[in-house]
C-alpha positions in Angstrom: 53.7 -45.5 -60.8 50.6 -43.2 -60.5 47.9 -43.4 -58.0 44.7 -45.3 -58.9 41.4 -43.7 -59.1 39.7 -43.5 -55.7 36.1 -44.5 -55.6 34.0 -41.8 -54.1 31.9 -43.2 -51.3 31.4 -42.9 -47.6 34.4 -44.0 -45.6 33.1 -46.6 -43.1 36.0 -46.4 -40.7 35.4 -43.5 -38.3 39.0 -42.7 -37.7 39.9 -42.7 -41.4 36.8 -40.6 -42.1 37.9 -38.0 -39.6 41.4 -37.9 -40.9 40.3 -37.5 -44.5 38.0 -34.7 -43.5 40.7 -32.8 -41.7 43.1 -33.1 -44.7 40.6 -32.2 -47.4 39.1 -29.3 -45.3 42.5 -27.7 -44.9 43.2 -28.2 -48.6 39.8 -26.7 -49.5 40.4 -23.6 -47.3 43.8 -23.2 -48.8 42.4 -23.3 -52.3 39.6 -20.8 -51.5 42.2 -18.4 -50.1 44.4 -18.8 -53.1 41.4 -18.2 -55.5 40.5 -15.0 -53.6 44.0 -13.6 -53.7 45.1 -14.7 -57.2 41.8 -13.9 -59.0 40.7 -11.0 -56.8 37.4 -12.8 -56.2 35.0 -12.6 -53.3 35.0 -16.1 -51.9 32.8 -17.4 -49.1 33.1 -20.9 -47.8 31.0 -22.7 -45.1 31.6 -26.3 -44.0 29.8 -28.2 -41.2 31.4 -31.5 -40.1 29.5 -34.6 -39.2 29.6 -33.6 -35.5 28.2 -30.1 -36.4 31.4 -28.2 -36.1 31.4 -25.0 -38.3 34.4 -24.1 -40.5 34.2 -21.0 -42.6 36.2 -18.7 -44.9 35.2 -15.4 -46.3 37.5 -13.0 -48.1 35.3 -9.9 -47.7 33.3 -10.9 -44.6 30.7 -13.6 -44.3 27.7 -11.3 -43.7 28.6 -9.1 -46.7 29.0 -12.1 -48.9 25.6 -13.6 -47.8 23.8 -10.3 -48.4 25.3 -10.0 -51.9 24.4 -13.7 -52.6 20.7 -13.0 -51.5 20.6 -9.9 -53.7 21.8 -11.8 -56.7 19.5 -14.8 -56.1 16.3 -12.6 -56.2 14.2 -12.8 -59.3 13.1 -9.6 -61.1 9.6 -10.0 -59.8 10.8 -10.4 -56.2 13.0 -7.4 -56.7 10.1 -5.3 -58.0 7.9 -6.3 -55.1 10.6 -5.5 -52.7 11.2 -2.1 -54.3 7.4 -1.4 -54.1 7.3 -2.3 -50.4 10.4 -0.2 -49.7 8.8 2.7 -51.5 5.5 2.2 -49.5 7.5 2.2 -46.3 9.4 5.4 -47.4 6.1 7.1 -48.1 4.6 6.1 -44.7 7.7 7.4 -42.9 7.5 10.6 -44.8 3.8 11.1 -43.8 4.6 10.3 -40.2 7.6 12.8 -40.3 5.3 15.5 -41.7 2.6 14.8 -39.1 5.1 14.9 -36.3 6.5 18.3 -37.5 2.9 19.6 -37.8 2.2 18.5 -34.2 5.4 20.2 -33.0 4.3 23.5 -34.7 0.8 23.3 -33.2 2.4 22.7 -29.8 4.7 25.7 -30.0 1.7 27.8 -31.2 -0.4 26.7 -28.2 2.5 27.7 -25.9 2.7 31.1 -27.6 5.8 30.6 -29.6 6.4 31.2 -33.3 3.3 33.2 -33.8 4.8 35.7 -36.3 4.2 33.6 -39.5 0.5 33.1 -38.6 -2.3 35.1 -40.3 -5.3 36.7 -38.6 -7.5 33.7 -39.3 -5.0 31.3 -37.9 -4.6 33.4 -34.9 -8.4 33.4 -34.4 -8.6 29.6 -34.8 -5.8 29.4 -32.2 -7.7 31.7 -29.9 -10.8 29.5 -30.2 -8.8 26.4 -29.5 -7.3 28.0 -26.4 -10.8 29.1 -25.1 -12.3 25.7 -25.7 -9.4 24.0 -23.9 -9.7 26.5 -21.1 -13.4 25.8 -20.8 -12.8 22.1 -20.7 -10.1 22.5 -18.0 -12.3 24.6 -15.8 -15.2 22.1 -16.2 -12.9 19.3 -15.3 -11.6 21.3 -12.3 -15.1 22.0 -11.1 -16.1 18.4 -11.5 -13.1 17.2 -9.4 -13.8 19.8 -6.7 -17.5 18.7 -6.5 -16.4 15.1 -6.2 -14.0 15.9 -3.5 -16.6 17.9 -1.6 -19.1 15.0 -1.9 -16.4 12.6 -0.6 -15.7 14.9 2.4 -19.4 15.2 3.2 -19.6 11.4 3.1 -16.7 11.2 5.4 -18.2 13.8 7.7 -21.5 11.9 7.9 -19.6 8.6 8.6 -17.6 10.2 11.3 -20.8 11.8 12.8 -22.4 8.4 13.0 -19.3 7.0 14.7 -19.3 9.8 17.1 -23.0 9.3 17.9 -22.5 5.6 18.5 -19.6 6.3 20.8 -21.6 9.0 22.7 -24.5 6.5 23.2 -22.1 3.8 24.3 -20.4 6.2 26.8 -23.7 7.3 28.2 -24.9 3.8 28.6 -21.6 2.9 30.4 -22.0 5.9 32.7 -25.5 5.0 33.6 -24.5 1.4 34.3 -21.7 2.6 36.6 -24.0 5.0 38.4 -26.5 2.3 38.9 -23.9 0.0 40.2 -22.5 2.7 42.6 -26.0 3.5 43.7 -26.9 -0.1 44.4 -23.7 -0.5 46.3 -24.5 2.6 48.4 -28.0 1.2 49.2 -26.7 -2.2 50.2 -24.1 -0.5 52.5 -26.7 1.7 54.1 -29.0 -1.3 54.6 -26.2 -3.3 56.3 -25.3 -0.2 58.5 -28.9 0.1 59.6 -29.1 -3.5 60.5 -25.9 -3.3 62.6 -27.0 -0.2 64.5 -30.6 -1.2 65.3 -31.3 -1.0 69.1 -33.8 -2.5 71.6 -37.1 -0.6 72.1 -36.3 -0.1 75.8 -33.0 1.2 75.0 -34.6 3.5 72.6 -37.0 4.9 75.2 -34.2 5.5 77.6 -32.2 7.2 74.8 -35.0 9.5 74.0 -34.8 11.3 77.4 -32.7 14.3 77.3 -29.7 14.1 79.6 -29.4 16.7 82.4 -26.2 17.9 84.1 -26.6 18.9 87.9 -23.8 20.5 89.6 -23.8 21.1 93.5 -25.2 19.5 96.5 -28.0 17.1 95.7 -30.5 16.1 98.4 -30.8 12.3 98.1 -34.3 11.2 97.9 -35.1 7.6 98.5 -37.2 6.0 96.0 -40.1 3.9 97.0 -39.4 0.3 97.4 -35.7 0.7 98.1 -33.8 0.3 101.4 -30.9 2.2 102.6 -28.0 0.1 103.7 -27.2 0.4 107.3 -24.0 0.1 109.1 -23.7 -3.3 110.5 -21.5 -2.2 113.3 -23.5 0.9 114.4 -26.3 1.0 116.8 -29.9 1.9 116.6 -31.7 2.5 113.4 -29.7 5.3 112.3 -28.0 5.2 108.9 -24.3 6.1 108.6 -24.8 6.9 104.9 -23.4 10.4 104.2 -25.0 12.3 101.4 -22.4 13.8 99.3 -22.0 15.8 96.1 -23.7 14.2 93.4 -22.6 14.9 89.8 
């Protein structure tokens, strides 16, 4: 008894749906492989499951098959526009390449290389270019040197101002120190004078010049003084013996 016709609709049962997907995917991949082998066809198969899992098969490589598919799907107008754009890009690349080669030749000429094929006029133009470039280089060098000299002068003035400020500060500190030492000396001298001040009577006695007498000195009794007498002796005679007086 043959199988009945299966109605094509979404399978509600999740498990049954997953089992059916696995079976039919494997069958589809098998059929695609058989088609590519039996018929020598380029087959590309891409399948995404409900969960987003990718399954693919390509007999000649997926990228190659996709590129071929894109080329075949272009309309003639799109192909013409693409060809014109490609041609435009090719021309642009050719112009840039020619410009690059010309710049390389000019650079070699400026360096003094490959001068044989040049004519007299071209050599004269090259000489003018070199002279102009040399003049600009010298002018720029002079400008840089002047700027450096001006910068050095500015630094010199700045350092001179700093030196002057330091000199003034040092002189002020030296004057302050000298004044402090001088005031200290004056106060010390004043204290010393106060400590060594003497009575006027002592000053008068100290004004007399001292004399030194050596030898026998005759004692002279001053007025208003009495000579001590010997208590044990008789008469009014004094027993005081005048001796050497120094």
